[in-house]
ROTORLUM-288564 format. One record per atom (N, C-alpha, C, O, CB): x, y negated, z. Coordinates in pm, whole numbers, padded with zeros to 5 digits, always signed. Glycine has a CB too. Example, Ala and Ser with C-alpha at 12.3 -4.5 7.8 and 13.67 -1.06 7.14 Angstrom:
ROTORLUM-288564
+01319+00569+00780;+01230+00450+00780;+01320+00330+00780;+01424+00332+00846;+01131+00447+00905;+01285+00225+00708;+01367+00106+00714;+01290-00003+00787;+01341-00114+00804;+01408+00060+00572;
This chain:
ROTORLUM-288564
+00063+00099+00000;-00016+00000+00001;+00064-00161+00003;+00070-00239+00098;-00104+00032+00120;+00102-00173-00092;+00157-00366-00080;+00140-00411-00013;+00033-00404+00047;+00126-00473-00143;+00274-00520+00033;+00226-00586+00145;+00154-00728+00133;+00164-00792+00028;+00335-00597+00226;+00094-00767+00221;-00008-00887+00213;+00009-00925+00292;+00002-00858+00395;-00133-00889+00201;+00053-01087+00294;+00067-01190+00361;-00047-01244+00408;-00135-01289+00334;+00130-01267+00301;-00053-01243+00556;-00166-01290+00608;-00168-01458+00655;-00077-01492+00731;-00190-01195+00723;-00264-01561+00614;-00290-01687+00577;-00172-01716+00745;-00085-01801+00728;-00498-01743+00557;-00174-01657+00871;-00147-01689+00975;+00029-01697+00946;+00115-01769+00995;-00216-01592+01081;+00035-01578+00836;+00175-01619+00824;+00247-01666+00732;+00367-01685+00709;+00233-01547+00845;+00124-01684+00675;+00147-01817+00539;+00186-01976+00616;+00263-02061+00571;-00048-01847+00429;+00121-01981+00718;+00132-02130+00727;+00226-02171+00885;+00247-02261+00966;-00049-02197+00725;+00261-02005+00845;+00374-02040+01018;+00533-02070+00899;+00631-02137+00933;+00407-01807+01193;+00517-02007+00777;+00632-02031+00641;+00621-02217+00637;+00701-02310+00623;+00558-01933+00440;+00482-02205+00656;+00473-02357+00520;+00520-02437+00642;+00603-02521+00607;+00270-02432+00422;+00499-02438+00755;+00572-02559+00918;+00630-02460+00881;+00544-02423+00801;+00514-02610+01113;+00707-02385+00872;+00877-02410+00905;+00964-02484+00785;+01052-02569+00796;+00959-02246+00927;+00903-02418+00652;+00948-02509+00521;+00962-02682+00592;+01059-02732+00649;+00796-02496+00368;+00849-02732+00568;+00841-02868+00616;+00890-02944+00691;+00898-03065+00670;+00772-02886+00646;+00948-02859+00833;+00995-02834+00940;+01153-02905+00937;+01203-02998+01000;+00979-02684+00959;+01208-02807+00826;+01337-02814+00748;+01327-02918+00700;+01371-03014+00764;+01370-02720+00651;+01257-02944+00548;+01236-03028+00518;+01304-03159+00587;+01415-03211+00583;+01130-03009+00512;+01173-03187+00659;+01141-03297+00770;+01286-03361+00867;+01326-03472+00900;+01024-03214+00886;+01336-03206+00886;+01455-03242+00942;+01628-03320+00848;+01731-03385+00868;+01474-03099+01006;+01535-03235+00727;+01672-03287+00650;+01695-03388+00540;+01785-03419+00462;+01724-03184+00591;+01482-03454+00593;+01520-03632+00537;+01586-03721+00581;+01648-03816+00534;+01431-03717+00528;+01552-03652+00749;+01608-03772+00882;+01760-03797+00883;+01809-03907+00911;+01576-03708+01056;+01851-03656+00843;+01922-03653+00855;+02003-03696+00768;+02121-03707+00799;+01920-03586+00890;+01944-03743+00594;+01996-03755+00516;+02009-03913+00520;+02096-03974+00456;+01947-03683+00423;+01882-03994+00627;+01860-04137+00635;+01980-04230+00708;+02017-04346+00690;+01726-04152+00713;+02033-04101+00817;+02099-04108+00895;+02301-04111+00875;+02389-04169+00940;+02030-04012+00956;+02305-04029+00768;+02414-03976+00735;+02457-03984+00625;+02573-04023+00612;+02419-03880+00759;+02363-03943+00485;+02356-03982+00294;+02358-03773+00279;+02329-03683+00357;+02586-04119+00186;+02390-03776+00185;+02395-03653+00138;+02486-03549+00214;+02472-03445+00278;+02431-03667+00007;+02601-03644+00166;+02724-03600+00176;+02790-03506+00342;+02860-03406+00361;+02796-03740+00142;+02688-03649+00471;+02683-03619+00572;+02586-03552+00619;+02563-03558+00740;+02701-03694+00618;+02495-03461+00519;+02414-03376+00618;+02464-03249+00596;+02545-03253+00504;+02257-03378+00602;+02449-03147+00639;+02497-03007+00633;+02406-02886+00643;+02294-02916+00682;+02586-02992+00732;+02417-02819+00630;+02231-02712+00666;+02256-02644+00802;+02158-02592+00854;+02181-02537+00524;+02363-02638+00859;+02364-02610+01011;+02320-02686+01060;+02245-02655+01153;+02463-02593+01078;+02344-02852+01021;+02267-02975+01097;+02125-02950+01034;+02028-02990+01098;+02333-03150+01063;+02109-02899+00937;+01920-02924+00931;+01899-02826+01023;+01820-02855+01113;+01814-02890+00768;+01961-02692+01026;+01877-02592+01100;+01906-02658+01235;+01812-02657+01313;+01920-02421+01085;+02007-02709+01270;+02026-02745+01462;+01892-02846+01432;+01799-02804+01501;+02229-02857+01548;+01858-02942+01368;+01729-03055+01388;+01612-02960+01364;+01519-03023+01415;+01723-03202+01264;+01573-02873+01329;+01447-02817+01289;+01435-02696+01401;+01321-02653+01418;+01448-02765+01121;+01545-02635+01483;+01531-02567+01556;+01523-02413+01516;+01482-02317+01582;+01447-02618+01610;+01571-02418+01397;+01573-02314+01365;+01716-02219+01343;+01818-02289+01344;+01501-02334+01273;+01739-02085+01325;+01902-02053+01270;+01914-02131+01115;+01822-02174+01046;+01935-01849+01245;+02059-02134+01090;+02092-02162+00969;+02056-02034+00898;+02007-02072+00791;+02232-02208+00958;+02055-01912+00901;+02075-01840+00741;+01829-01866+00749;+01745-01827+00669;+02199-01555+00746;+01819-01919+00840;+01626-01924+00793;+01619-02033+00686;+01534-02048+00598;+01493-01986+00949;+01799-02155+00732;+01762-02217+00599;+01750-02185+00513;+01678-02260+00447;+01802-02279+00559;+01800-02066+00438;+01845-02003+00333;+01714-01929+00271;+01702-01915+00150;+01964-01912+00375;+01614-01881+00368;+01489-01812+00292;+01385-01910+00284;+01275-01855+00284;+01428-01681+00367;+01381-02019+00278;+01340-02116+00195;+01377-02213+00077;+01309-02280+00000;+01316-02164+00255;+01500-02193+00093;+01579-02294-00032;+01739-02204-00013;+01809-02166+00081;+01591-02526+00023;+01745-02199-00171;+01893-02100-00238;+01951-02158-00119;+01955-02105-00008;+01992-02138-00425;+02008-02301-00160;+02145-02372-00147;+02129-02534-00064;+02009-02546-00039;+02209-02391-00319;+02181-02618-00030;+02223-02691+00022;+02168-02818-00076;+02118-02924-00038;+02356-02656+00050;+02196-02767-00228;+02181-02865-00321;+01971-02891-00365;+01894-02981-00401;+02296-02797-00467;+01969-02746-00328;+01839-02717-00356;+01762-02800-00241;+01687-02897-00253;+01813-02555-00357;+01791-02754-00166;+01690-02859+00004;+01683-03021-00065;+01579-03086-00073;+01840-02879+00229;+01875-03091-00131;+01860-03226-00110;+01744-03244-00233;+01634-03298-00218;+02014-03317-00123;+01780-03204-00318;+01710-03258-00414;+01539-03230-00374;+01478-03310-00446;+01767-03192-00555;+01460-03169-00311;+01375-03153-00269;+01359-03352-00169;+01313-03461-00200;+01394-02991-00199;+01421-03297-00062;+01416-03445+00001;+01452-03541-00076;+01364-03625-00060;+01495-03466+00113;+01537-03586-00160;+01544-03660-00328;+01417-03681-00362;+01369-03795-00371;+01611-03566-00460;+01361-03590-00381;+01240-03582-00498;+01130-03666-00392;+01056-03756-00430;+01178-03382-00558;+01137-03629-00292;+00974-03679-00180;+01006-03854-00131;+00925-03933-00084;+00964-03546+00033;+01152-03876-00162;+01203-03993-00060;+01184-04099-00201;+01165-04215-00165;+01401-03971+00029;+01185-04080-00353;+01205-04176-00467;+01080-04193-00499;+01032-04296-00546;+01290-04136-00588;+00995-04047-00462;+00867-04077-00477;+00790-04150-00399;+00683-04200-00433;+00814-03990-00486;+00843-04159-00293;+00772-04293-00210;+00766-04422-00238;+00667-04495-00236;+00820-04315-00100;+00932-04459-00277;+00987-04598-00316;+00929-04643-00453;+00884-04753-00486;+01150-04594-00326;+00943-04516-00529;+00831-04542-00683;+00701-04597-00658;+00688-04700-00725;+00785-04394-00768;+00594-04570-00586;+00495-04568-00548;+00466-04704-00453;+00354-04749-00432;+00485-04446-00498;+00561-04746-00413;+00587-04855-00352;+00552-04953-00439;+00449-05017-00422;+00710-04865-00307;+00640-04975-00545;+00665-05043-00684;+00577-05047-00732;+00523-05157-00726;+00742-05001-00773;+00487-04916-00823;+00385-04879-00885;+00294-05008-00802;+00266-05117-00853;+00347-04706-00868;+00259-04963-00664;+00202-05050-00626;+00154-05169-00663;+00040-05184-00708;+00241-05059-00570;+00269-05297-00641;+00312-05410-00666;+00291-05454-00725;+00235-05563-00721;+00379-05432-00673;+00345-05360-00867;+00305-05405-00999;+00203-05365-01078;+00195-05393-01197;+00388-05392-01067;+00086-05271-00988;-00069-05254-01043;-00191-05358-00932;-00313-05345-00925;-00113-05050-01029;-00105-05450-00863;-00228-05522-00814;-00263-05611-00862;-00200-05650-00961;-00234-05558-00711;-00404-05704-00806;-00413-05876-00882;-00316-05928-00876;-00216-05927-00806;-00500-05988-00829;-00369-05995-00992;-00282-06109-01028;-00203-06124-01143;-00218-06057-01245;-00202-06124-00941;-00096-06238-01120;-00111-06305-01252;+00094-06189-01284;+00161-06147-01190;-00130-06566-01240;+00137-06173-01443;+00256-06064-01400;+00388-06137-01323;+00458-06091-01233;+00320-05984-01553;+00393-06241-01379;+00494-06303-01275;+00453-06233-01170;+00485-06115-01156;+00492-06462-01247;+00375-06300-01083;+00389-06294-00939;+00400-06095-00919;+00493-06050-00852;+00224-06390-00853;+00330-06030-00963;+00307-05875-00963;+00508-05855-00928;+00564-05820-00824;+00216-05793-01166;+00564-05894-01058;+00714-05862-01105;+00786-05927-00948;+00848-05853-00871;+00772-05966-01286;+00766-06067-00922;+00849-06065-00808;+00803-05964-00716;+00894-05893-00673;+00856-06194-00742;+00632-05925-00653;+00677-05870-00577;+00705-05709-00562;+00696-05638-00462;+00620-05918-00508;+00748-05675-00711;+00739-05549-00712;+00916-05495-00696;+00963-05384-00672;+00650-05508-00852;+01007-05688-00734;+01178-05664-00718;+01182-05691-00585;+01282-05649-00527;+01294-05767-00808;+01093-05755-00516;+01103-05818-00368;+01095-05714-00268;+01163-05724-00166;+00986-05923-00335;+01009-05603-00291;+00917-05485-00218;+01150-05421-00225;+01242-05415-00143;+00705-05357-00366;+01132-05393-00382;+01202-05255-00377;+01372-05347-00308;+01472-05280-00283;+01209-05149-00585;+01370-05441-00296;+01546-05503-00242;+01498-05471-00080;+01556-05389-00009;+01604-05736-00284;+01383-05552-00036;+01332-05516+00070;+01337-05448+00165;+01352-05485+00282;+01277-05500+00057;+01316-05263+00096;+01318-05149+00148;+01418-05117+00147;+01476-05066+00242;+01256-05072+00112;+01466-05141+00034;+01676-05067+00059;+01708-05107+00154;+01733-05026+00244;+01824-05116-00041;+01727-05292+00187;+01800-05301+00310;+01779-05282+00434;+01844-05324+00530;+01832-05383+00320;+01658-05198+00432;+01563-05178+00586;+01588-05056+00617;+01569-05024+00735;+01390-05193+00586;+01639-04948+00516;+01637-04839+00510;+01782-04818+00427;+01787-04752+00323;+01505-04795+00460;+01885-04876+00481;+02037-04886+00432;+02097-04762+00302;+02106-04747+00180;+02134-04862+00588;+02138-04674+00474;+02177-04495+00464;+02088-04468+00332;+02147-04474+00224;+02111-04372+00629;+01953-04440+00333;+01882-04377+00226;+01926-04453+00118;+02029-04419+00059;+01731-04371+00239;+01857-04559+00080;+01885-04672-00006;+02003-04581-00087;+02001-04484-00163;+01936-04830+00081;+02124-04681-00016;+02241-04618-00062;+02297-04456-00160;+02384-04430-00244;+02285-04618+00055;+02148-04352-00061;+02253-04221-00108;+02153-04182-00223;+02190-04102-00309;+02289-04070+00028;+01983-04254-00228;+01924-04299-00347;+01922-04341-00475;+01874-04308-00584;+01894-04345-00331;+02011-04447-00416;+02117-04520-00557;+02270-04486-00608;+02295-04474-00728;+02144-04674-00523;+02368-04474-00510;+02505-04472-00556;+02560-04392-00495;+02680-04373-00515;+02575-04578-00551;+02491-04320-00403;+02624-04190-00361;+02662-04096-00442;+02582-04055-00526;+02595-04093-00249;+02807-04038-00434;+02849-03922-00514;+02707-03844-00488;+02618-03862-00406;+03002-03839-00459;+02722-03761-00581;+02615-03626-00573;+02626-03477-00664;+02703-03497-00758;+02470-03687-00623;+02594-03389-00665;+02606-03311-00790;+02550-03313-00851;+02450-03377-00818;+02614-03221-00803;+02544-03249-01008;+02473-03252-01096;+02315-03207-01106;+02255-03223-01212;+02541-03201-01161;+02277-03172-01036;+02138-03172-00999;+02078-03284-00943;+01977-03320-01003;+02116-03079-00917;+02116-03365-00823;+02062-03456-00756;+02075-03574-00893;+01989-03638-00954;+02145-03483-00600;+02197-03566-00905;+02234-03701-01051;+02121-03664-01158;+02119-03762-01232;+02432-03679-01156;+02063-03608-01186;+01974-03560-01264;+01811-03578-01244;+01723-03581-01330;+02009-03439-01263;+01801-03592-01078;+01717-03631-01014;+01721-03786-01025;+01612-03840-01037;+01727-03574-00896;+01833-03866-01022;+01806-03985-00986;+01810-04088-01114;+01756-04198-01127;+01900-04017-00877;+01895-04009-01207;+01819-04030-01363;+01649-04027-01410;+01582-04101-01482;+01877-03908-01448;+01621-03920-01342;+01439-03898-01320;+01339-04074-01247;+01252-04155-01277;+01422-03726-01148;+01421-04044-01159;+01393-04115-01055;+01382-04313-01061;+01317-04387-00987;+01505-04057-00964;+01512-04360-01226;+01515-04450-01253;+01433-04496-01377;+01391-04610-01395;+01620-04462-01246;+01410-04358-01483;+01312-04347-01545;+01204-04405-01515;+01169-04516-01553;+01297-04254-01556;+01146-04329-01443;+01056-04365-01357;+00972-04568-01334;+00880-04642-01368;+01149-04306-01231;+01116-04556-01240;+01106-04734-01204;+01139-04819-01409;+01098-04931-01440;+01313-04795-01033;+01195-04753-01479;+01157-04805-01592;+01030-04835-01659;+00993-04940-01714;+01204-04750-01651;+00946-04679-01639;+00868-04698-01739;+00749-04824-01659;+00682-04907-01720;+00806-04535-01796;+00753-04801-01514;+00656-04895-01447;+00717-05065-01492;+00643-05124-01571;+00661-04857-01255;+00776-05101-01471;+00862-05214-01550;+00802-05260-01662;+00706-05336-01667;+00996-05168-01597;+00885-05192-01785;+00792-05156-01924;+00683-05199-01938;+00657-05302-01999;+00762-05033-01949;+00578-05100-01867;+00445-05116-01904;+00378-05239-01894;+00290-05282-01968;+00380-05036-01841;+00446-05308-01757;+00391-05478-01686;+00501-05576-01806;+00440-05659-01872;+00460-05515-01441;+00601-05568-01823;+00686-05619-01907;+00626-05675-02070;+00634-05778-02137;+00787-05508-01912;+00563-05538-02082;+00476-05508-02217;+00320-05637-02226;+00287-05728-02301;+00408-05301-02197;+00277-05586-02127;+00169-05704-02031;+00194-05798-02090;+00127-05843-02183;+00187-05743-01868;+00305-05848-02042;+00308-05983-02012;+00327-06081-02135;+00290-06197-02149;+00412-06002-01916;+00424-05965-02254;+00443-05996-02339;+00321-06014-02442;+00337-06076-02547;+00528-05931-02356;+00231-05973-02415;+00082-05961-02498;+00008-06065-02451;-00082-06113-02521;-00010-05823-02475;+00037-06111-02330;-00051-06179-02262;-00016-06330-02301;-00098-06422-02305;-00046-06143-02111;+00187-06344-02343;+00169-06451-02330;+00287-06528-02227;+00383-06605-02232;+00037-06451-02297;+00206-06447-02134;+00307-06496-02009;+00476-06465-02020;+00560-06544-01976;+00253-06411-01864;+00503-06371-02069;+00673-06399-02106;+00686-06382-02242;+00600-06369-02329;+00790-06292-02035;+00831-06382-02251;+00872-06416-02396;+00895-06299-02444;+00925-06207-02368;+00990-06506-02419;+00885-06276-02610;+00912-06162-02643;+01026-06095-02640;+01126-06157-02605;+00881-06155-02730;+01034-05990-02665;+01181-05897-02582;+01101-05749-02594;+00984-05722-02621;+01228-05951-02358;+01207-05671-02566;+01165-05521-02615;+01155-05489-02447;+01252-05510-02374;+01303-05410-02732;+00997-05424-02384;+00981-05442-02307;+01067-05312-02269;+01103-05326-02152;+00864-05480-02287;+01121-05172-02331;+01174-05057-02255;+01276-05084-02204;+01320-05040-02098;+01195-04949-02317;+01367-05233-02348;+01497-05222-02259;+01523-05347-02147;+01621-05348-02073;+01629-05220-02365;+01394-05478-02147;+01389-05521-02051;+01384-05417-01932;+01461-05429-01836;+01299-05601-02065;+01309-05334-01940;+01264-05290-01795;+01378-05220-01717;+01416-05237-01601;+01136-05187-01802;+01439-05107-01848;+01580-05059-01814;+01663-05136-01740;+01709-05093-01634;+01651-05035-01922;+01691-05255-01784;+01867-05362-01747;+01794-05401-01608;+01865-05420-01509;+01930-05560-01887;+01616-05415-01595;+01568-05491-01420;+01634-05346-01325;+01685-05375-01217;+01317-05519-01384;+01631-05237-01354;+01635-05119-01249;+01773-05107-01285;+01812-05007-01225;+01530-04974-01266;+01896-05170-01369;+02014-05127-01357;+02063-05274-01249;+02149-05245-01166;+02092-05095-01522;+02020-05406-01248;+02054-05443-01229;+02013-05479-01060;+02079-05542-00977;+02061-05483-01326;+01875-05409-01047;+01872-05420-00883;+02004-05330-00800;+02078-05344-00703;+01707-05347-00829;+01976-05233-00909;+02087-05132-00849;+02228-05122-00852;+02307-05028-00844;+02069-05029-00889;+02237-05259-00867;+02392-05285-00927;+02370-05412-00846;+02470-05477-00879;+02436-05297-01122;+02319-05468-00784;+02320-05610-00685;+02312-05568-00564;+02357-05637-00473;+02200-05719-00702;+02269-05477-00546;+02239-05415-00384;+02332-05299-00327;+02362-05281-00209;+02084-05346-00376;+02374-05217-00445;+02560-05172-00381;+02607-05190-00315;+02632-05135-00208;+02665-05191-00413;+02654-05348-00399;+02797-05372-00258;+02713-05404-00142;+02784-05386-00043;+02933-05534-00280;+02590-05445-00104;+02562-05482+00020;+02529-05399+00101;+02582-05392+00212;+02488-05558+00026;+02433-05322+00062;+02448-05167+00127;+02494-05064+00149;+02425-04985+00213;+02413-05119+00121;+02614-05028+00109;+02739-05009+00130;+02818-05070+00279;+02859-05011+00379;+02792-05065+00008;+02816-05215+00241;+02867-05302+00342;+02837-05283+00497;+02910-05265+00595;+02822-05426+00306;+02656-05300+00473;+02595-05274+00607;+02635-05166+00639;+02641-05168+00762;+02460-05274+00621;+02668-05068+00600;+02627-04913+00646;+02805-04893+00755;+02843-04842+00860;+02601-04763+00448;+02861-04975+00636;+03052-04958+00694;+03025-04995+00833;+03053-04917+00924;+03200-05093+00613;+02969-05116+00857;+02947-05231+00987;+02875-05151+01109;+02888-05161+01231;+02832-05379+00936;+02760-05031+00994;+02692-04960+01160;+02677-05127+01212;+02741-05165+01311;+02845-04824+01297;+02555-05257+01106;+02502-05338+01203;+02414-05347+01146;+02422-05330+01025;+02552-05446+01251;+02257-05387+01222;+02159-05454+01238;+02128-05597+01185;+02016-05630+01146;+02153-05448+01346;+02242-05684+01185;+02241-05799+01120;+02260-05846+00974;+02326-05774+00900;+02311-05848+01175;+02202-05966+00926;+02168-06006+00793;+02325-05943+00725;+02409-05937+00815;+02128-06199+00777;+02369-05904+00609;+02463-05890+00590;+02545-06039+00480;+02503-06105+00384;+02445-05750+00550;+02652-06040+00544;+02738-06150+00480;+02803-06190+00386;+02924-06179+00410;+02797-06168+00516;+02773-06248+00251;+02889-06231+00176;+02961-06347+00173;+02927-06429+00259;+02865-06189+00049;+03061-06383+00091;+03141-06487+00035;+03060-06581+00064;+03109-06663+00142;+03182-06483-00104;+02896-06614+00013;+02862-06755+00010;+02805-06738+00166;+02764-06844+00214;+02746-06812-00126;+02794-06610+00262;+02703-06607+00369;+02569-06574+00380;+02490-06594+00472;+02703-06701+00408;+02551-06516+00262;+02345-06539+00226;+02306-06425+00333;+02372-06321+00340;+02259-06477+00007;+02183-06454+00423;+02101-06370+00521;+02020-06287+00355;+02007-06303+00233;+01968-06494+00667;+01984-06190+00472;+01913-06083+00381;+01819-06144+00286;+01841-06143+00164;+01830-05979+00465;+01693-06209+00353;+01620-06274+00295;+01659-06388+00210;+01562-06444+00160;+01550-06299+00373;+01780-06441+00177;+01868-06514+00074;+01870-06413-00051;+01826-06435-00164;+02031-06546+00135;+01939-06281+00006;+01982-06201-00067;+01859-06147-00198;+01883-06131-00318;+02035-06099+00033;+01718-06126-00119;+01637-06098-00168;+01547-06184-00305;+01505-06164-00419;+01592-06074-00067;+01555-06281-00207;+01513-06437-00333;+01609-06420-00440;+01555-06423-00551;+01547-06633-00264;+01747-06402-00441;+01804-06432-00560;+01802-06349-00632;+01822-06371-00752;+01908-06469-00561;+01768-06175-00565;+01802-06068-00648;+01671-06147-00745;+01669-06213-00849;+01793-05882-00576;+01606-06116-00684;+01430-06172-00764;+01414-06270-00863;+01360-06241-00970;+01325-06245-00660;+01481-06453-00823;+01499-06459-00922;+01560-06467-01015;+01522-06542-01105;+01475-06482-00926;+01669-06398-01025;+01744-06345-01088;+01685-06247-01221;+01712-06260-01340;+01814-06287-00990;+01619-06174-01174;+01524-06058-01245;+01439-06130-01319;+01436-06128-01442;+01435-05959-01147;+01369-06193-01250;+01237-06318-01323;+01316-06329-01444;+01323-06268-01551;+01204-06510-01233;+01391-06457-01374;+01437-06525-01515;+01516-06451-01609;+01535-06497-01721;+01519-06645-01494;+01571-06325-01569;+01590-06219-01687;+01490-06218-01793;+01506-06241-01913;+01591-06079-01635;+01397-06192-01737;+01256-06146-01835;+01169-06319-01876;+01048-06325-01897;+01115-06011-01703;+01208-06373-01877;+01178-06498-01881;+01070-06577-01806;+01011-06669-01860;+01161-06511-01990;+01053-06551-01721;+00977-06631-01597;+01003-06779-01574;+01106-06778-01506;+01016-06566-01460;+00980-06866-01586;+01021-06942-01581;+00957-07064-01452;+01016-07165-01414;+01025-06953-01706;+00829-07018-01408;+00736-07074-01312;+00772-06949-01193;+00709-06848-01163;+00555-07088-01377;+00950-07028-01123;+00959-06905-01025;+00943-06950-00893;+01030-07037-00892;+01094-06828-01033;+00896-06953-00787;+00867-06982-00661;+00986-07053-00592;+01091-06998-00560;+00826-06861-00594;+00958-07167-00576;+01076-07232-00496;+01166-07119-00352;+01289-07119-00347;+00987-07386-00416;+01095-07047-00268;+01175-06969-00219;+01263-06885-00287;+01384-06872-00269;+01117-06913-00155;+01188-06829-00368;+01203-06728-00457;+01361-06763-00512;+01456-06692-00477;+01077-06728-00575;+01373-06853-00580;+01490-06956-00672;+01538-07003-00546;+01441-06971-00477;+01430-07101-00796;+01604-07047-00480;+01641-07105-00365;+01793-07086-00406;+01840-06992-00469;+01581-07037-00224;+01867-07203-00352;+01962-07214-00430;+02097-07093-00359;+02043-07013-00283;+01994-07386-00435;+02230-07073-00371;+02282-07029-00296;+02373-07118-00199;+02424-07222-00240;+02325-06946-00355;+02391-07070-00070;+02442-07151+00025;+02587-07186-00026;+02630-07102-00105;+02437-07081+00165;+02690-07313+00007;+02748-07350-00021;+02855-07328+00019;+02867-07405+00115;+02718-07413-00028;+03003-07234+00003;+03022-07153+00038;+03102-07263+00121;+03117-07379+00082;+03051-07040-00038;+03174-07190+00295;+03189-07241+00414;+03330-07298+00384;+03411-07222+00331;+03170-07140+00535;+03359-07398+00406;+03480-07523+00414;+03594-07424+00452;+03550-07322+00505;+03455-07671+00551;+03719-07427+00441;+03756-07342+00432;+03864-07445+00585;+03957-07389+00643;+03789-07277+00268;
């Protein structure tokens, strides 16, 4: 007679699997993918190390699921901003600001998702993640071009460029904040606060796609360099 898994056993397995995933996500947010080990994940989840491999064939497969879940949540926040009521420029502003603000609030996780060196499997997930963002921005830019709110342009190229600009602008600040282990505002050579940084990144992205009516607080000037 073939073995049939009872609903109780299936529920128990699902519970353990979710606990392992949750523990892996917590450790990744604290230490990054490279700093997270299967043994540490098992300890956090309260299971034996060998038990992890009953649910995931290797660390890469486990981290891929963690990456996918985290990026899905982040992409959803940007999607909500882009699909909210309002004009195109306002929605683009909200989406870019949301991306930057959430990254600076969850620095280690954001750095892991955006720039941490990873294996090929995770790197493919990162490409998928960027593709989702590109599609969302491209759709909104296309809407702006058709309505006349934005100048004629290739929405696909502009969307990809925005995603690249956002990632590149945040890599340095995120790495510095992680290194310093501080919750204080990031200080660049211009002594920008985190909010100023978000404003400047947002203003740059809006100008890049042809938005001219940028709100004053978003178009804030970079503070003058400190006197030597």
